[in-house]
N, C-alpha and C positions, 0 to 999 in steps of 0.2 A: 580505503587503499590497499594497494597490492604490492609485496615485495618479492623482488625475486632473486634468490642466492645462486649463483651460477660459477662454477669451478671453470674458469677460462683466461686463456692469457691472448687471445686475437678470435677474430670471427672474420677471417679473412677472405673466405669464400662466399660468405653473406653477409658481410659490412654493410652492403648499401639497403637490402631489406631489413636488417637489424635496425639500422641509424632511421629509417623512414618509420618504422613502427616505434621507435624512441619517441621520434618526432610527435607523432600523432598520440603517443601515451603518456606524455610527458607528466601531466598531472595527474594520471590515475596509477602510475606504477613506479617505484622506486627499484633500481637494478644495484646489485651489490654483486660486482665481479671478485670471487675470492681466489688467491693465489692458487694453482694446482703444483702438488707435491711432484716431483721430479725427480728425484735423485735415489730412489729406492726400487727395491723389486715390486712388481705390481700388487701383492699381496699387503705389503707395508704401505704402499701410496694408499689402497682402498682403505685400511685401518686407520690412517694419519688423517685422510679429508672426511672419514664417517666422523671421526673426533670433532672436526673443525666443525663441521655442519652442524653434528649435535649439540655442541655447545651455544651456537648460535639459536638453534630451533627453541632450546630448553630455556633460553634467555627472553624469550616472547612467548606472550598470552594472547597468540593469535590463531586462526584457523589455519592449519599447515597440510600441505600437498606437497608430495614429492613423485620426482616423475621416477617409472620403475617399470623394469621391462617384464615385472611380475603383476603389476599393477591393474585395475581395472578400464578396460576399454568403454568410453562414454562419448555420447553425441555432444555435438556442439550445444544443443538446448539445453542437455542435462549439466555441462559445463556452467552453460549460464544459470541455470537454477542454482547451482552450489554457490555461484559467486554471489548472486542477488540476495541468496538465503543468508549468506554469512553476513553481507552489506546491511540486511535489514535487522539484523539481530547485534547490529554494531561492531559486528567484529573484523579488525582487520584481516587480510589472508597474507601467508607466505607460500611462495612456490620454489620448489628446489631443484636443481639439476646439478648431478654430478659430473665427474672429468671423463676421461675416456674409460677408464678403469671400471668406472663404475662406485659404487657403495654398497658398504653393509647392509642392505635393507633390513635385516635380522634387527641389528643392534638400533636401528633409529623406529623400531615399531611404537615403542613407548614415547616417541617425542613427535608422531606425526598423527594424523587425523584421518587422512585418506592418502592411498596411493594410486597415482595416475599414471596410464599407459596411452603412449600415442599409437600404438600399434605393434604387433608382432615382429616387425622388423627392426632390424638394428640400426640407428640413424648416428650421424654425428653429433656430436651435442651442438653444434650452434645450429645446424639444421633443424633440430629438437626446439632449442630458444627461440629460433625463428619461428617456428611453426605454434609454440605457446603463446608469443607475443601477438601473432595474428589472430588466434582464436581469442585472447584477452579485447584485441580490438574488434574483433565479429562481435563479441557477446556486448560489447560497449554499444557499438551499431544497433544492436538487436533492439536492444533497452530503449536507445532513442529514437527507434520507428525507422531508422533510415532506410534505403534500396541496396544498401551495400552486400548485407546479407543474402539475397535474392539472384 
């Protein structure tokens, strides 16, 4: 099982793609949308959202991956290896995506197992979410042996 925590109030520009991947992955992925904090200055928002996410992560004994601009860039195949290794070890996986202001990754270091980057470019969080869903789907199709990955 894969659980995704994402701070989001909508995916307006990406909703059709997000909905399509949700439909394709509905048995494999649980998506938990956390309400973004909006009424403070950015530093306070980052602090509040980091605290919310840290409490969620610390409450679970799952393998935890966070999307981070300073995370490791890996190939689809390596991502699939991580997912399959955890599944084969009977571990569930949590993936987490912050909101527009980001998160305090230093405060989350003890709560996560892996920092993942989708690249050096800054992406809207809904686009990052869409890319993450696509990569999870691609990994599942590689495991299935389908031609989707080719």
